[in-house]
C-alpha positions as CSV (number, residue, x, y, z in Angstrom):
1,M,0.0,0.0,0.0
2,A,1.3,3.4,-0.9
3,A,1.8,6.1,1.7
4,E,-1.2,8.2,2.4
5,G,-1.9,10.7,-0.3
6,R,0.2,8.8,-2.9
7,T,-0.5,5.9,-5.2
8,P,1.8,3.9,-7.5
9,S,1.8,5.5,-11.0
10,A,0.3,2.4,-12.6
11,L,-2.7,2.8,-10.3
12,A,-3.0,6.6,-10.4
13,P,-6.4,8.1,-10.8
14,K,-7.1,9.6,-14.2
15,N,-9.5,12.4,-15.1
16,V,-11.5,11.0,-18.0
17,A,-14.4,13.4,-18.2
18,D,-15.6,16.5,-16.5
19,G,-15.7,15.6,-12.8
20,V,-15.1,11.9,-13.5
21,W,-12.1,10.0,-12.3
22,Q,-11.1,6.5,-13.4
23,L,-9.7,4.6,-10.5
24,P,-7.6,1.7,-12.0
25,L,-7.4,-1.2,-9.5
26,R,-6.1,-4.7,-9.9
27,G,-7.6,-5.7,-13.3
28,V,-10.8,-3.7,-12.8
29,N,-11.9,-0.1,-12.7
30,A,-14.0,1.9,-10.3
31,Y,-15.1,5.5,-11.1
32,A,-15.5,8.5,-8.9
33,L,-17.8,11.4,-9.8
34,E,-17.5,14.9,-8.3
35,T,-21.1,16.2,-7.8
36,A,-22.8,19.1,-6.0
37,Q,-24.0,16.5,-3.5
38,G,-20.5,15.1,-2.9
39,T,-18.5,12.1,-4.2
40,V,-20.3,9.3,-6.0
41,L,-18.5,6.0,-6.6
42,V,-19.4,3.6,-9.3
43,D,-18.3,0.1,-8.3
44,A,-15.7,-0.7,-5.7
45,G,-13.2,-3.2,-6.9
46,N,-12.0,-6.4,-5.1
47,R,-11.8,-7.1,-1.5
48,G,-8.7,-5.1,-0.3
49,D,-9.4,-2.3,-2.9
50,G,-11.4,-0.1,-0.5
51,E,-8.3,1.4,1.0
52,R,-6.8,2.0,-2.4
53,I,-10.0,3.8,-3.6
54,L,-10.0,6.0,-0.5
55,A,-6.3,6.8,-1.1
56,M,-7.0,7.7,-4.8
57,L,-9.8,10.0,-3.7
58,R,-7.5,11.8,-1.4
59,V,-5.0,12.3,-4.2
60,V,-7.6,14.2,-6.3
61,G,-9.1,16.0,-3.3
62,L,-12.4,14.1,-3.1
63,A,-14.1,13.1,0.1
64,P,-15.1,9.5,0.8
65,P,-18.2,8.7,-1.3
66,G,-21.7,9.5,0.0
67,R,-23.1,7.1,-2.5
68,I,-21.8,3.8,-4.0
69,L,-23.6,2.6,-7.1
70,L,-22.9,-1.0,-8.0
71,T,-23.4,-2.2,-11.6
72,H,-23.6,-5.7,-10.2
73,A,-22.6,-7.8,-7.3
74,D,-19.5,-9.6,-8.5
75,M,-16.6,-9.8,-6.1
76,D,-14.4,-7.5,-8.3
77,H,-17.0,-4.8,-8.3
78,A,-18.5,-5.0,-4.8
79,G,-15.5,-6.4,-2.9
80,G,-14.2,-3.0,-1.6
81,V,-17.5,-1.8,-0.3
82,R,-17.3,-2.9,3.3
83,A,-13.9,-1.3,3.8
84,I,-15.2,2.0,2.4
85,L,-18.2,1.9,4.7
86,Q,-15.9,1.8,7.7
87,V,-15.0,5.4,7.0
88,T,-18.2,6.8,5.5
89,T,-21.9,6.5,6.2
90,G,-22.6,6.5,2.5
91,E,-25.5,4.6,0.9
92,V,-25.0,1.6,-1.4
93,H,-27.3,1.2,-4.4
94,A,-27.9,-1.8,-6.7
95,S,-30.6,-3.3,-8.7
96,R,-33.2,-5.4,-6.8
97,L,-31.8,-8.7,-8.1
98,Q,-28.2,-7.8,-7.3
99,A,-29.2,-6.3,-3.9
100,D,-30.7,-9.7,-3.1
101,V,-27.5,-11.4,-4.0
102,L,-25.4,-9.0,-1.8
103,A,-27.8,-9.5,1.1
104,G,-27.4,-13.2,0.9
105,H,-30.9,-13.9,-0.2
106,G,-30.4,-14.6,-3.9
107,R,-29.4,-17.8,-5.6
108,P,-26.6,-16.9,-8.1
109,P,-24.6,-19.5,-10.0
110,A,-22.0,-21.4,-8.0
111,L,-19.1,-19.2,-9.1
112,R,-20.9,-16.1,-7.9
113,R,-21.9,-17.8,-4.6
114,F,-18.2,-18.2,-3.9
115,G,-17.6,-14.6,-4.8
116,R,-20.3,-13.5,-2.2
117,L,-18.2,-15.1,0.5
118,L,-15.4,-12.6,-0.4
119,T,-17.6,-9.5,-0.6
120,G,-19.5,-10.4,2.6
121,R,-23.1,-9.4,3.0
122,I,-23.9,-5.8,2.0
123,A,-27.2,-4.0,2.6
124,C,-28.2,-2.0,-0.5
125,E,-30.9,0.3,-1.6
126,P,-32.6,-1.8,-4.4
127,D,-33.4,1.2,-6.6
128,L,-31.1,0.9,-9.6
129,E,-33.9,-0.2,-12.0
130,E,-34.5,0.7,-15.6
131,G,-35.4,4.4,-16.0
132,A,-34.6,5.5,-12.5
133,R,-32.3,8.4,-11.9
134,V,-30.0,8.1,-8.9
135,A,-27.2,10.5,-8.1
136,G,-27.9,12.3,-11.4
137,L,-27.4,9.2,-13.5
138,L,-30.0,7.4,-15.6
139,V,-30.2,3.6,-14.9
140,V,-30.1,1.4,-17.9
141,A,-30.9,-2.3,-17.5
142,T,-28.2,-4.4,-19.1
143,P,-28.7,-8.0,-18.1
144,G,-26.6,-10.8,-19.5
145,H,-23.3,-10.7,-17.7
146,T,-25.5,-11.2,-14.7
147,A,-29.2,-11.0,-14.1
148,G,-30.0,-7.5,-12.8
149,H,-26.8,-6.0,-14.2
150,V,-27.2,-2.2,-14.9
151,A,-25.2,0.5,-16.7
152,L,-25.4,4.2,-15.8
153,L,-25.7,7.1,-18.2
154,R,-24.8,10.7,-17.5
155,E,-27.2,12.3,-19.9
156,D,-25.8,15.8,-20.4
157,D,-22.5,14.5,-22.0
158,R,-23.5,10.9,-22.8
159,V,-21.0,9.2,-20.6
160,V,-21.8,5.6,-19.9
161,F,-20.5,3.6,-16.9
162,A,-20.8,0.2,-18.5
163,G,-19.8,-2.2,-15.7
164,D,-19.3,-5.6,-17.2
165,A,-22.0,-5.2,-19.9
166,L,-18.9,-5.0,-22.1
167,A,-15.1,-4.9,-21.8
168,V,-12.6,-2.9,-23.9
169,R,-9.3,-4.2,-25.1
170,G,-7.2,-2.4,-27.6
171,A,-10.0,0.0,-28.5
172,K,-12.2,-3.0,-29.3
173,V,-15.4,-3.8,-27.5
174,R,-16.2,-7.4,-26.5
175,I,-18.5,-9.3,-24.2
176,L,-16.9,-11.3,-21.5
177,G,-17.0,-15.1,-22.2
178,A,-18.6,-17.9,-20.3
179,P,-18.9,-18.7,-17.4
180,L,-18.5,-15.0,-16.6
181,T,-21.4,-14.0,-18.8
182,E,-24.5,-16.0,-17.8
183,D,-26.6,-15.3,-20.9
184,F,-24.8,-14.4,-24.1
185,A,-28.0,-13.6,-26.0
186,Q,-29.1,-11.2,-23.3
187,A,-25.6,-9.7,-23.2
188,C,-25.8,-9.0,-26.9
189,A,-29.2,-7.3,-26.5
190,S,-27.8,-5.2,-23.7
191,L,-24.9,-4.2,-25.9
192,R,-27.3,-3.0,-28.5
193,R,-29.2,-1.1,-25.9
194,L,-25.9,0.7,-24.9
195,A,-25.2,1.5,-28.6
196,Q,-28.7,3.0,-28.9
197,L,-27.8,5.5,-26.1
198,Q,-25.3,7.0,-28.6
199,P,-22.6,7.5,-25.9
200,N,-19.7,9.9,-26.4
201,L,-17.6,8.0,-23.9
202,V,-17.8,4.4,-22.5
203,L,-16.2,3.7,-19.2
204,P,-15.9,-0.1,-18.8
205,G,-15.4,-2.2,-15.8
206,H,-12.4,-3.8,-17.5
207,G,-10.2,-2.0,-20.0
208,D,-9.5,1.5,-21.0
209,P,-12.1,4.3,-21.4
210,L,-13.4,4.4,-25.0
211,P,-14.2,7.8,-26.6
212,A,-16.3,8.0,-29.7
213,P,-17.3,4.3,-29.3
214,A,-19.9,4.0,-32.1
215,H,-17.8,2.0,-34.6
216,A,-16.4,-0.3,-31.9
217,L,-19.9,-1.0,-30.6
218,E,-21.1,-1.7,-34.2
219,A,-18.2,-4.2,-34.7
220,A,-19.0,-6.0,-31.5
221,L,-22.7,-6.2,-32.4
222,R,-21.7,-7.8,-35.8
223,I,-19.8,-10.5,-33.8
224,C,-23.0,-11.0,-31.7
225,E,-25.0,-11.5,-34.9
226,S,-22.5,-14.0,-36.3
227,R,-22.9,-16.2,-33.2
228,R,-26.6,-16.4,-33.3
């Protein structure tokens, strides 16, 4: 762990849009938004990443998050939540299905039941449902990677926080393979839904931010069609 107020250069926070910081963690991204109501965090990395996230926020002068929005409950997106909640009374939000998983009530596939052991049980506001607006972001249902997966759209500049609805590698968009994606057909439909949003910037859970993503999304959709 780096000294307080410092992070290794490979894990340094990056300003990727107005008031938006990419927080690169160990193979996964979280994102922090600076808003009039305080810091909003989208996803929280793995277990052990909570302290890293808080350190990165200090680097850019942001307070601990008042709200944590989870695209889904996987251990590499929700694992850092409990550590963050030790220093903030912030609320955690997820879709109803994923909130059930995090509360220990859902019945996810075996791989994700194991992941829940690492995240621990987390109480969430189950309000990230299609069409809702939470912390200034529009919720977009994007099931496929998991049931109840959501993406988040900042409408004024068309920035999409995609979670694991897609991944980016070398400026190419792809859908994560089985068994990580539970329903490939649903994931393709969700990818089309994201393309229909006409985003200016896609911020993936895995990979680099992708500006002007229209052509990359179209190419990924052609691959989906070829596998039908």
